[in-house]
C-alpha positions in Angstrom: -113.2 349.4 121.4 -114.6 346.9 123.8 -118.2 346.2 123.8 -120.9 346.6 126.7 -120.7 342.8 126.9 -117.2 342.9 128.2 -118.0 345.3 130.9 -121.3 343.5 132.0 -119.7 341.7 134.9 -117.9 344.9 136.2 -121.3 346.9 136.0 -123.3 344.0 137.6 -120.7 343.9 140.4 -120.9 347.6 141.0 -124.6 347.5 141.3 -124.5 344.6 143.8 -122.0 346.6 145.9 -124.3 349.8 145.6 -127.4 347.7 146.8 -125.3 346.1 149.5 -124.1 349.5 150.8 -127.5 350.9 150.8 -128.8 348.1 152.6 -126.3 348.2 155.4 -126.8 352.1 155.9 -130.5 351.4 156.0 -130.0 349.0 158.6 -127.6 351.3 160.5 -130.0 354.0 160.3 -132.7 351.7 161.7 -130.6 350.7 164.6 -129.8 354.3 165.3 -133.4 355.2 165.4 -134.2 352.2 167.7 -131.4 352.9 170.1 -132.0 356.6 170.2 -135.8 356.6 169.7 -136.6 358.6 172.9 -134.1 361.3 172.1 -135.5 361.6 168.6 -139.0 361.7 169.8 -138.4 364.4 172.5 -136.4 366.4 170.0 -139.1 366.1 167.3 -141.8 367.3 169.9 -139.5 370.1 171.0 -139.1 371.2 167.5 -142.9 371.1 166.8 -143.8 373.2 169.9 -141.1 375.8 169.1 -142.4 376.3 165.7 -145.9 376.4 167.1 -145.0 378.9 169.7 -143.2 381.2 167.3 -146.4 380.9 164.9 -148.8 381.8 167.8 -146.6 384.6 169.0 -146.4 386.2 165.5 -150.2 386.1 165.2 -150.9 387.6 168.7 -148.2 390.4 168.4 -149.3 391.2 164.9 -151.1 394.7 164.9 -154.7 394.5 163.7 -154.5 397.6 161.4 -157.9 398.4 159.5 -157.9 401.2 156.9 -161.2 403.3 157.1 -161.8 405.5 154.2 -164.5 408.2 155.0 -165.7 410.3 152.3 -167.4 413.6 153.4 -168.5 416.4 151.2 -167.1 419.6 152.4 -168.6 422.8 151.1 -165.9 425.6 150.8 -167.4 429.2 150.7 -165.2 431.8 149.0 -163.5 434.2 151.3 -165.4 437.2 152.3 -164.4 440.4 151.0 -163.2 442.6 153.8 -165.3 445.5 154.6 -164.3 448.0 157.3 -166.8 448.3 160.1 -166.7 452.1 160.6 -169.3 452.1 163.2 -167.2 449.8 165.6 -164.0 451.8 164.7 -165.8 455.1 165.9 -167.2 453.3 169.1 -163.6 452.5 170.0 -162.4 456.2 169.5 -159.1 455.0 167.9 -157.1 458.1 166.4 -155.3 457.6 163.1 -151.8 456.7 164.7 -153.4 454.1 166.9 -155.2 452.4 164.1 -151.8 452.3 162.0 -150.3 450.8 165.1 -153.1 448.2 165.4 -152.6 447.2 161.7 -149.1 446.9 162.0 -149.4 444.9 165.1 -151.7 442.4 163.1 -149.0 442.2 160.5 -146.8 440.7 163.2 -144.4 443.7 163.6 -142.4 444.5 166.7 -142.5 447.8 168.5 -139.1 448.5 167.1 -140.4 447.8 163.5 -143.6 449.7 164.1 -141.3 452.8 165.1 -139.1 452.6 162.2 -142.1 452.2 159.8 -143.9 455.3 161.3 -140.8 457.3 161.9 -141.6 457.3 165.7 -139.8 456.7 168.8 -140.2 453.2 170.6 -141.4 454.7 173.8 -144.1 456.6 171.5 -145.2 453.3 170.1 -145.5 451.8 173.5 -147.8 454.7 174.6 -150.0 453.9 171.4 -150.0 450.2 172.2 -151.0 450.9 175.9 -153.8 453.3 174.7 -155.0 450.5 172.3 -155.2 448.0 175.0 -157.3 450.5 177.3 -159.6 451.3 174.5 -160.2 447.9 173.4 -160.2 446.6 177.0 -157.6 444.0 176.2 -154.5 443.1 178.1 -152.1 441.5 175.2 -151.3 441.9 171.4 -153.0 438.6 170.7 -156.3 439.6 172.2 -156.1 443.1 170.6 -155.7 441.4 167.3 -158.5 438.7 167.9 -161.0 441.4 169.0 -160.0 443.7 166.1 -160.6 441.0 163.6 -164.1 440.1 165.3 -165.1 443.6 165.2 -163.9 443.7 161.5 -161.8 446.8 161.9 -158.7 444.8 160.5 -158.1 442.2 158.0 
């Protein structure tokens, strides 16, 4: 086995070559910079302003979102127990069939459904509905139901 002393000249020679290659590359880079200095400066400035423009645009276009939490005490009252307003029902002068039809209208039934439930014809139901409209002084089912709820004659 050879000792390190035997390879000392080879190692020294390799180190000197590495230093010379580094020096030549450094000088070559230096001359490249000197020869192309204006191009390198223009490229560096262009790169700087491109990055600056992207940064500014991202900050301008970023939506300003602010979360606002509002705490408000809400008093929830228990639902009222339905009590039939018989005085208003008597004022309207509705008969039993018309009142039944009104209740079914409030539940969302169609004329055909009401007719099937009450075992009547559809034309009879239409007559009852038109009588309801006349007696309640309304023009549609929605108005009839709303008025009946306000008068507390249906739930």
